[in-house]
Backbone as numpy.savetxt, mean C-alpha at the origin, in Angstrom:
# Nx Ny Nz CAx CAy CAz Cx Cy Cz
-18.93 -7.88 15.35 -18.40 -7.32 13.78 -17.56 -8.22 12.90
-18.00 -8.00 11.95 -17.69 -8.88 10.81 -16.35 -8.75 10.10
-15.27 -9.32 10.37 -13.97 -9.40 9.85 -13.82 -10.14 8.82
-14.66 -10.99 8.59 -14.45 -12.35 8.24 -14.26 -12.34 6.36
-13.00 -12.68 5.98 -13.11 -12.71 4.57 -12.63 -13.64 3.65
-13.20 -14.82 4.42 -13.37 -16.07 3.78 -14.11 -15.93 2.43
-13.85 -16.69 1.25 -14.36 -16.43 0.10 -13.65 -14.99 -0.68
-13.40 -14.73 -0.01 -12.31 -13.31 -0.90 -11.06 -13.38 -1.17
-10.91 -12.52 -2.18 -9.38 -12.61 -2.96 -8.57 -11.52 -3.18
-7.62 -11.45 -2.64 -7.01 -10.14 -2.41 -5.85 -10.30 -3.19
-5.46 -8.66 -3.69 -4.05 -8.72 -4.46 -3.39 -7.77 -3.54
-2.03 -8.09 -3.14 -1.05 -7.44 -2.55 -0.36 -6.76 -2.93
-0.22 -5.72 -3.29 1.58 -5.40 -4.12 2.22 -4.77 -3.13
3.84 -5.31 -3.66 4.81 -5.11 -2.76 4.68 -5.78 -1.96
4.60 -7.14 -1.67 4.37 -7.78 -0.97 4.96 -8.89 -0.14
6.44 -8.40 -0.71 7.57 -9.10 -0.79 8.31 -9.12 0.44
7.94 -7.33 1.77 8.54 -7.43 2.70 7.85 -6.04 2.75
8.43 -5.51 4.61 7.67 -4.36 4.48 5.92 -3.92 5.00
5.37 -3.28 5.02 3.85 -2.95 4.94 3.14 -3.99 4.22
3.78 -4.33 2.82 3.23 -5.24 1.88 3.00 -6.61 2.70
4.16 -7.06 3.27 4.09 -8.48 3.87 3.15 -8.38 4.63
3.34 -7.37 5.82 2.52 -7.26 6.73 0.90 -7.14 6.37
0.70 -6.69 5.46 -1.06 -6.67 5.25 -1.12 -8.26 4.78
-0.40 -8.58 3.62 -1.33 -9.64 3.30 -1.14 -11.12 4.23
-0.32 -10.99 5.11 -0.44 -11.73 6.36 -1.85 -11.52 7.51
-2.35 -10.19 7.25 -3.51 -9.96 8.05 -4.57 -10.13 7.15
-4.65 -10.29 6.11 -5.67 -10.30 5.25 -5.57 -12.13 5.25
-5.00 -13.04 5.16 -4.62 -14.29 4.92 -5.25 -14.83 6.18
-5.09 -13.79 7.51 -5.63 -14.57 8.81 -6.76 -14.55 9.16
-7.50 -13.33 8.27 -8.93 -13.38 8.21 -9.42 -13.98 7.10
-8.65 -14.73 6.48 -9.65 -15.74 5.57 -9.30 -15.69 4.13
-8.71 -14.62 3.81 -8.96 -13.91 1.87 -7.99 -15.08 1.32
-7.77 -15.09 0.37 -6.82 -16.11 -0.55 -5.85 -14.79 -1.07
-4.71 -14.49 -0.98 -3.82 -13.61 -1.45 -3.05 -13.89 -2.31
-2.97 -12.93 -3.32 -2.12 -13.21 -4.48 -1.33 -11.79 -4.34
0.33 -12.32 -4.05 1.18 -11.49 -3.92 1.98 -11.06 -4.87
2.24 -9.63 -4.94 2.74 -9.16 -6.50 4.23 -8.19 -5.92
5.36 -8.76 -6.65 6.54 -8.02 -6.19 7.68 -8.44 -7.15
8.76 -7.74 -7.45 9.55 -8.14 -8.51 10.44 -9.56 -7.80
10.29 -9.89 -7.02 11.27 -11.23 -6.06 10.77 -12.33 -5.70
10.93 -13.42 -7.04 10.00 -14.46 -6.96 10.54 -15.43 -5.84
11.76 -15.36 -5.34 12.46 -16.13 -3.77 11.42 -15.33 -2.53
11.67 -13.96 -2.75 10.86 -13.62 -1.36 9.54 -13.78 -1.44
8.83 -13.48 -2.62 7.39 -13.96 -2.76 7.19 -15.43 -2.17
7.77 -16.38 -2.86 7.46 -17.60 -2.62 7.59 -17.86 -0.81
8.51 -17.20 -0.43 9.08 -17.20 0.96 7.51 -16.84 2.20
7.15 -15.40 1.29 6.24 -15.19 2.01 4.63 -15.68 2.23
4.69 -16.34 0.78 3.44 -17.45 0.46 3.54 -18.26 1.28
4.45 -19.19 1.33 4.78 -20.25 2.32 4.43 -20.33 3.78
4.45 -18.97 4.16 4.21 -18.66 5.27 2.61 -18.08 5.89
1.65 -17.77 4.98 0.81 -17.45 5.14 -0.36 -18.07 5.88
-1.30 -17.91 6.36 -2.21 -19.07 7.10 -3.03 -19.35 5.80
-3.27 -20.64 6.10 -3.93 -20.99 5.41 -5.44 -21.88 5.96
-5.68 -21.54 7.00 -6.72 -22.34 7.96 -8.44 -22.32 7.26
-8.22 -21.27 6.39 -9.47 -21.24 5.85 -9.69 -22.04 4.52
-8.62 -22.69 4.08 -8.43 -23.30 3.21 -7.91 -22.68 1.57
-7.14 -21.47 2.06 -7.00 -20.69 1.05 -5.74 -21.44 0.11
-5.54 -20.95 -1.23 -4.33 -21.39 -1.63 -3.77 -19.66 -2.43
-2.81 -19.62 -1.90 -2.33 -18.10 -2.25 -1.40 -18.31 -2.99
-0.86 -17.31 -4.24 -0.18 -17.15 -5.34 0.60 -16.11 -5.55
1.44 -16.33 -6.05 2.65 -14.98 -6.78 2.91 -14.55 -7.93
2.90 -13.34 -8.10 3.04 -12.93 -9.25 4.46 -11.83 -9.49
5.42 -12.62 -9.82 6.55 -12.12 -9.80 6.73 -11.16 -10.93
6.75 -9.85 -10.60 6.56 -8.98 -11.95 7.01 -7.50 -11.81
7.84 -7.30 -12.47 8.50 -5.77 -12.46 7.12 -4.91 -12.86
6.38 -3.99 -12.40 5.25 -3.15 -12.75 5.51 -2.44 -13.83
7.12 -1.80 -13.84 7.56 -0.82 -14.64 7.30 -1.46 -16.29
6.78 -3.01 -16.40 7.04 -3.52 -17.73 5.40 -3.52 -17.68
4.74 -2.44 -18.14 3.19 -2.76 -18.24 2.76 -4.01 -18.77
3.53 -4.11 -20.38 2.92 -5.66 -20.94 2.95 -6.57 -20.07
4.23 -6.85 -19.20 4.65 -8.24 -17.94 3.29 -7.73 -17.17
3.24 -6.85 -16.46 2.08 -6.41 -15.72 1.00 -6.81 -16.09
0.10 -6.74 -17.16 -0.74 -7.00 -17.87 -1.00 -8.60 -17.88
-0.08 -9.15 -18.45 -0.17 -10.29 -18.62 -0.23 -11.19 -17.40
0.40 -11.13 -16.39 0.18 -11.39 -15.19 -1.20 -11.46 -14.29
-1.58 -10.05 -14.39 -2.84 -9.93 -14.03 -4.04 -10.56 -14.77
-3.74 -10.71 -15.93 -4.86 -11.43 -16.76 -5.02 -13.10 -16.38
-3.41 -13.50 -15.92 -3.36 -14.99 -16.17 -3.81 -15.42 -14.56
-3.45 -14.59 -13.53 -4.34 -14.60 -12.34 -5.70 -14.56 -12.11
-6.30 -13.83 -12.92 -7.67 -13.46 -12.97 -8.38 -14.75 -13.35
-7.91 -15.64 -14.76 -8.11 -16.26 -15.39 -7.89 -17.77 -14.41
-7.08 -17.48 -13.78 -6.32 -19.17 -13.25 -7.38 -19.03 -11.98
-7.45 -17.96 -11.04 -7.77 -17.87 -9.46 -9.25 -17.09 -9.48
-9.85 -16.23 -10.20 -10.98 -15.56 -10.28 -10.57 -14.50 -9.84
-12.01 -13.71 -10.00 -12.03 -12.38 -9.43 -11.20 -11.71 -8.39
-10.67 -10.71 -7.85 -9.88 -10.28 -7.11 -10.98 -9.20 -6.43
-11.48 -9.23 -4.92 -11.87 -8.49 -4.23 -11.40 -7.30 -3.48
-10.25 -7.61 -3.45 -9.52 -6.33 -2.20 -8.22 -6.21 -2.86
-7.84 -4.91 -2.86 -6.74 -4.69 -3.45 -5.74 -3.61 -2.66
-4.61 -4.39 -2.33 -3.82 -3.10 -1.85 -2.69 -2.76 -2.88
-2.74 -1.13 -2.90 -1.98 -0.72 -4.06 -1.26 -0.10 -2.98
0.25 -0.61 -3.51 1.20 -0.28 -2.32 2.56 -0.46 -3.28
3.26 0.71 -3.52 4.48 0.85 -4.14 5.64 1.49 -3.74
6.69 1.31 -3.72 8.15 2.04 -3.16 7.71 3.37 -3.48
8.22 4.48 -2.72 8.24 5.80 -2.60 9.33 6.57 -3.34
9.36 7.70 -3.91 10.30 8.25 -4.63 11.38 8.56 -4.07
12.69 8.71 -4.19 14.04 8.81 -3.66 13.55 10.39 -2.66
14.24 10.49 -1.90 14.26 11.58 -1.01 15.11 12.79 -1.79
15.11 14.02 -1.37 15.35 15.30 -1.95 14.46 16.66 -2.11
14.87 17.45 -2.29 14.00 18.79 -2.49 13.01 18.54 -3.76
11.79 19.33 -3.23 10.99 19.35 -4.57 11.64 20.41 -5.87
12.48 21.52 -5.36 13.08 22.41 -6.30 14.03 21.83 -6.88
14.96 20.73 -6.32 16.34 20.46 -6.97 15.86 18.86 -7.82
14.42 18.57 -7.88 14.39 17.10 -8.55 14.17 17.34 -10.40
15.04 16.66 -10.94 14.88 16.82 -12.12 13.26 16.41 -12.79
13.27 16.96 -13.74 11.59 16.59 -14.27 11.31 15.49 -14.56
12.03 14.36 -15.14 12.22 13.31 -15.16 11.73 12.62 -13.99
12.21 12.88 -12.83 11.89 12.34 -11.60 10.39 12.26 -11.47
9.71 13.47 -11.59 8.35 13.65 -11.70 7.53 12.71 -12.58
8.10 12.39 -13.84 7.57 11.59 -14.84 7.77 10.24 -14.34
8.77 9.95 -13.91 8.82 8.25 -13.38 7.78 8.23 -12.45
7.75 9.22 -11.41 7.08 8.77 -10.21 5.71 8.64 -10.36
5.12 9.68 -11.22 3.57 9.56 -12.07 3.31 8.28 -12.46
4.48 7.79 -13.31 4.02 6.52 -14.01 4.18 5.51 -13.02
4.74 5.32 -12.27 5.27 4.43 -11.35 3.42 4.29 -10.60
3.38 5.65 -9.99 2.34 5.70 -8.80 1.13 5.87 -9.36
0.66 6.44 -10.56 -0.50 6.61 -11.05 -0.64 5.72 -12.18
0.13 5.58 -13.18 -0.03 4.96 -14.37 -0.47 3.36 -14.35
0.66 3.27 -13.39 0.40 1.54 -13.16 -0.52 1.20 -12.44
-1.14 2.03 -11.35 -2.35 1.91 -10.62 -3.13 1.97 -11.39
-3.33 2.50 -12.51 -4.69 2.64 -13.49 -5.00 1.22 -14.25
-3.72 0.83 -14.38 -3.66 -0.36 -15.50 -4.31 -1.72 -14.15
-3.90 -1.67 -13.14 -4.50 -2.70 -12.18 -5.69 -2.60 -11.96
-6.32 -0.92 -11.69 -7.78 -1.22 -11.70 -8.80 -1.60 -13.22
-7.96 -1.08 -13.82 -8.89 -1.15 -15.14 -9.17 -3.09 -15.03
-8.33 -4.26 -14.83 -8.37 -5.39 -14.81 -9.46 -5.69 -13.80
-9.07 -5.01 -12.48 -9.83 -5.52 -11.06 -10.95 -5.35 -11.02
-11.76 -3.79 -11.53 -12.74 -3.54 -11.60 -14.03 -4.61 -12.04
-13.91 -5.45 -13.17 -14.98 -5.97 -13.63 -15.59 -7.29 -12.31
-14.29 -7.95 -11.78 -14.61 -8.78 -10.63 -15.59 -8.37 -9.73
-14.58 -6.89 -9.43 -15.06 -6.21 -8.10 -16.92 -6.16 -8.48
-17.10 -5.54 -9.40 -18.62 -4.94 -9.83 -19.25 -6.21 -9.68
-18.75 -7.49 -10.50 -19.46 -8.47 -10.65 -19.64 -9.39 -9.00
-19.32 -8.85 -8.29 -19.25 -9.49 -6.92 -19.86 -8.63 -6.34
-19.96 -7.32 -6.51 -20.86 -6.21 -5.65 -20.11 -6.21 -4.34
-18.78 -6.46 -4.21 -17.81 -6.25 -3.28 -16.40 -5.77 -3.85
-15.58 -4.64 -3.09 -14.74 -4.25 -3.45 -13.91 -3.52 -2.57
-12.71 -3.70 -2.40 -12.06 -2.84 -1.41 -10.60 -2.18 -1.86
-10.34 -1.10 -2.26 -9.24 -0.52 -2.92 -8.71 0.03 -1.50
-7.65 -0.46 -1.36 -6.46 0.30 -0.24 -5.54 0.73 -0.69
-5.16 2.11 -1.05 -4.07 2.96 -1.22 -2.81 3.40 -0.09
-1.91 2.57 -0.11 -0.60 3.01 0.89 0.06 4.06 0.72
-0.56 5.23 1.54 0.31 6.57 0.82 0.92 7.12 1.66
1.11 8.46 2.31 1.77 8.78 3.23 1.01 9.99 3.88
1.55 10.31 5.11 0.69 11.46 5.95 1.05 12.66 5.37
1.95 12.87 4.13 2.16 13.98 3.41 0.92 14.03 2.83
-0.22 13.37 2.63 -1.05 13.94 1.63 -2.10 14.88 2.47
-1.41 15.03 4.19 -2.17 16.00 4.70 -1.32 16.98 5.36
-0.08 16.50 5.30 1.17 17.60 5.73 2.23 17.35 4.87
2.69 17.81 4.09 3.60 17.62 3.18 4.83 17.58 4.25
6.23 16.47 3.83 7.16 15.98 4.75 8.25 16.64 4.00
9.44 17.24 4.83 10.61 18.07 4.46 11.33 16.75 3.64
11.83 17.32 2.74 12.96 16.68 1.70 12.33 15.55 1.14
10.92 15.26 0.67 10.26 14.37 0.27 9.62 14.90 -0.95
10.34 15.85 -1.74 9.39 16.65 -2.72 8.54 16.12 -3.45
9.29 14.94 -4.13 8.51 14.45 -5.29 7.24 13.46 -4.83
7.97 12.83 -3.88 6.79 12.10 -3.03 5.64 12.79 -2.63
5.69 14.02 -1.94 4.70 14.49 -1.49 3.72 15.18 -2.76
4.44 15.23 -3.95 3.46 15.98 -4.87 2.79 14.65 -5.51
3.32 13.37 -6.06 2.56 12.27 -6.40 1.69 11.44 -5.41
2.06 11.95 -4.15 1.21 11.07 -3.35 -0.28 11.56 -3.21
-0.05 13.09 -3.16 -1.13 13.88 -3.46 -2.25 13.45 -4.25
-1.48 13.36 -5.96 -2.17 13.10 -6.74 -2.83 11.84 -6.86
-2.00 10.52 -6.25 -2.88 9.43 -6.32 -4.34 9.77 -4.83
-4.01 10.55 -3.98 -5.13 10.68 -2.63 -5.89 11.29 -3.64
-6.10 12.23 -4.74 -7.02 12.64 -5.45 -7.66 12.15 -6.40
-6.87 10.95 -6.98 -7.55 10.40 -7.87 -8.51 9.02 -6.85
-7.86 8.88 -5.83 -8.58 7.67 -4.98 -10.06 8.60 -4.39
-10.23 9.62 -4.46 -11.29 10.20 -3.94 -12.28 10.59 -4.95
-11.57 10.83 -6.26 -12.80 10.65 -7.28 -12.95 8.87 -7.45
-12.37 7.99 -7.07 -12.67 6.77 -7.45 -13.85 6.56 -6.53
-14.28 7.06 -5.27 -14.55 6.94 -4.10 -15.97 7.06 -4.38
-15.98 8.19 -5.39 -17.32 8.79 -5.43 -17.96 8.10 -6.85
-17.27 7.46 -7.63 -17.57 7.07 -8.83 -17.87 5.49 -8.71
-17.11 4.75 -7.58 -17.55 3.35 -7.35 -18.41 2.77 -6.51
-18.89 3.64 -5.77 -19.66 3.53 -4.27 -20.51 2.64 -4.84
-21.74 2.71 -5.80 -22.75 2.46 -6.16 -22.95 0.76 -6.07
-21.68 0.60 -6.86 -20.98 -1.11 -6.88 -20.85 -1.53 -5.98
-20.64 -0.98 -4.75 -20.47 -1.58 -3.63 -19.05 -2.05 -3.40
-18.35 -0.80 -3.88 -16.62 -0.60 -3.80 -16.47 0.27 -3.41
-15.66 0.21 -2.00 -14.91 1.41 -1.37 -13.71 1.72 -1.80
-13.05 3.21 -1.47 -11.79 3.28 -1.84 -11.35 3.97 -0.63
-10.54 4.04 0.08 -9.89 4.41 1.23 -8.24 4.77 0.95
-7.54 5.28 1.36 -6.06 5.72 1.76 -5.58 5.30 3.48
-4.87 4.97 3.59 -4.00 4.35 4.51 -2.94 5.13 4.43
-2.28 5.68 5.34 -1.11 6.82 5.62 -0.46 6.09 6.46
0.45 5.88 6.18 1.76 5.23 7.69 2.39 6.32 7.88
2.62 6.12 9.47 3.61 7.25 9.51 5.11 6.58 9.74
5.59 6.99 10.86 7.09 6.29 10.63 7.23 4.84 11.54
6.83 3.98 10.34 6.88 2.52 10.41 8.41 1.76 10.29
8.53 0.59 11.02 9.65 0.06 11.29 9.90 -0.82 10.07
10.34 -0.18 8.71 10.33 -0.86 7.38 11.72 -0.33 6.68
12.05 -1.15 5.53 13.40 -1.09 4.84 13.27 0.47 4.57
12.40 0.77 4.21 11.53 2.45 3.24 12.48 3.35 4.66
12.02 3.23 5.70 12.37 3.86 7.05 13.74 4.05 7.38
14.28 2.93 6.94 15.60 2.39 7.32 16.67 3.07 6.40
15.93 3.61 5.21 16.54 4.21 3.96 16.49 5.58 4.23
15.55 6.32 4.50 15.34 7.63 4.98 16.27 7.78 5.90
16.44 6.93 7.00 17.04 7.40 8.58 18.38 7.87 7.99
19.14 6.77 6.89 20.50 6.50 6.33 20.68 7.79 5.45
19.49 8.21 4.86 19.66 9.73 3.90 19.74 11.27 4.68
19.15 10.73 6.00 19.21 12.14 6.92 20.41 11.67 7.49
20.77 10.92 8.16 22.26 10.90 8.57 23.70 11.35 7.89
23.34 10.73 6.54 24.44 11.21 5.46 24.59 12.73 5.47
23.15 13.12 5.26 23.00 14.87 4.96 23.62 15.91 6.28
23.25 15.03 7.63 23.39 15.83 8.90 24.65 15.57 9.83
25.64 14.47 9.15 26.56 14.47 9.47 26.32 13.63 11.05
25.48 12.87 11.33 25.03 12.58 12.64 24.87 10.85 12.23
24.91 9.96 13.08 24.80 9.05 12.89 23.34 8.29 13.03
23.27 7.22 11.81 21.95 6.68 11.78 21.36 6.50 13.65
21.73 5.93 14.68 21.27 5.86 15.77 20.61 7.13 16.60
21.53 8.02 16.14 20.71 9.19 16.60 19.97 10.07 15.86
19.70 9.96 14.36 18.45 10.10 13.80 17.54 9.22 14.16
17.80 7.88 14.20 16.69 7.36 14.74 15.89 7.49 15.86
16.60 7.91 17.07 15.96 8.29 18.09 15.70 9.44 18.02
15.83 10.74 17.18 15.20 11.77 17.30 13.75 11.53 16.33
13.91 11.39 15.38 12.47 10.84 15.03 11.37 10.03 15.16
11.91 8.88 16.15 11.02 8.42 17.26 10.36 9.17 18.49
11.51 10.18 18.89 11.11 11.34 19.75 10.08 12.20 19.33
9.83 12.43 18.19 9.13 13.18 17.56 7.41 12.74 17.59
7.27 11.35 17.36 6.08 10.69 17.61 5.34 10.91 19.15
4.12 11.58 19.20 3.50 11.46 20.35 3.83 10.32 21.29
3.44 9.00 20.54 3.55 7.61 21.56 4.77 7.48 21.63
6.09 8.22 21.11 7.49 7.95 21.53 7.83 6.42 20.87
7.66 6.17 19.81 8.34 5.00 19.39 7.72 4.74 17.60
8.51 4.03 16.76 8.13 3.86 15.32 6.83 2.53 15.47
6.30 2.97 14.66 5.22 1.92 14.93 5.81 0.35 14.00
5.25 -0.83 14.56 5.40 -2.01 13.74 4.53 -2.31 12.45
4.97 -3.11 11.51 4.33 -3.25 10.10 2.65 -3.75 10.81
2.78 -4.83 11.75 1.60 -5.49 11.52 0.47 -4.30 12.40
0.76 -3.17 13.09 0.01 -2.36 13.66 -1.01 -1.78 12.07
0.08 -1.33 11.33 -0.77 -0.58 10.23 -1.49 -1.67 9.46
-1.15 -2.89 9.58 -2.05 -3.84 8.83 -3.02 -4.07 9.63
-3.32 -3.60 10.76 -4.39 -4.21 11.84 -5.77 -2.86 11.03
-5.16 -1.71 10.13 -5.93 -0.79 10.14 -6.45 -1.51 8.53
-5.47 -1.58 8.09 -5.99 -2.35 6.80 -6.99 -3.69 6.40
-6.75 -4.42 7.31 -7.70 -5.59 7.82 -9.09 -5.18 8.07
-9.21 -4.33 8.97 -10.38 -3.40 8.94 -11.60 -2.99 8.05
-10.50 -2.54 7.24 -11.10 -1.17 5.90 -11.50 -2.50 4.85
-10.87 -3.61 4.61 -10.86 -4.39 3.88 -12.22 -5.41 4.16
-12.40 -5.24 5.06 -13.46 -6.08 5.69 -15.07 -5.70 5.44
-16.15 -6.67 5.73 -17.32 -6.05 5.50 -17.95 -5.05 6.70
-17.17 -5.25 7.70 -17.56 -4.05 8.83 -16.93 -2.74 8.44
-16.28 -2.49 7.47 -15.92 -1.48 6.95 -16.68 -0.75 5.74
-17.99 -1.51 5.71 -18.80 -1.17 4.23 -19.11 0.29 3.95
-19.21 0.98 4.97 -19.88 2.62 4.82 -18.56 3.45 5.20
-17.38 2.97 5.15 -16.31 3.97 5.37 -15.81 3.91 3.81
-15.65 5.34 3.44 -15.43 5.70 2.01 -14.95 6.99 1.73
-13.64 6.77 1.01 -13.02 8.27 0.64 -12.42 8.61 1.56
-11.57 8.22 2.53 -10.80 8.85 3.68 -9.44 8.65 3.33
-9.10 9.38 4.28 -7.67 9.31 4.45 -7.54 8.66 6.08
-6.93 7.82 6.33 -6.61 7.07 7.86 -4.85 7.51 7.95
-4.69 8.19 8.76 -3.20 8.07 9.28 -3.15 6.65 10.49
-2.06 6.23 10.26 -1.77 5.51 11.26 -0.34 5.66 11.61
0.05 6.58 12.43 0.91 7.38 12.83 1.51 7.91 14.17
0.65 7.23 14.72 1.05 7.48 16.28 0.72 9.02 17.08
0.00 9.79 15.99 -0.47 11.00 16.23 0.20 12.21 16.03
1.27 11.66 15.06 2.36 12.42 14.52 1.96 13.72 13.74
1.32 13.61 12.62 0.34 14.68 11.78 -0.34 15.74 12.26
0.80 16.77 11.95 -0.29 17.75 13.03 -1.37 18.63 12.22
-2.33 17.91 11.86 -4.14 18.31 11.32 -4.64 17.23 11.45
-5.78 17.77 11.23 -6.80 16.51 11.37 -6.98 15.95 9.95
């Protein structure tokens, strides 16, 4: 099985912590040169300095707030000019705040759509020429199992993640002939700062301790525990590789069997 990414360049969004950081490590271990994008320069530099360089990679950082479209564009243009084409893109961004769909303000939907859809389209338009030129592209969207089964108290997130999933499915058909695959990877309950926030929110609403909430959540997973970020990154590393060239347009849950649908 060919998992070698030597000579390939990857852009990992949300790379300063959690799933993004784990995926950056996995791709670097497979030989990719990784450009790390997030807001915190210090955190990005720390992650960059810890990445594998056994294949002669020179990793880079893009410290930019994606909400600033002009700054995002400048950072992407500079990275492409300095380092060359990007072949693998991990589209990963923080989820909207929890809450019921019926209680959400209209502006919350507008902000989430901008963050998850508009900014993704900006990045896509910059990366596509390089992928097409190389005849190799892997677009991997970090979404949620909610695209298969909506999750309680995540109304805005459920809605926007579904929109991104259908955007990705459309792109998968449009770009396949160029050697570019588009897939969605759906994390379940994974030990990340995002999960910590959801546990704290649930505890506050239910008047239970965070320990009680965490224990109940873990018990709801068939394998009986939360995932480690590296376990999610293993799936991303495979889908980014040459070995996954015929896998296109799928939603892959990495959730320990928790999702109640196929």
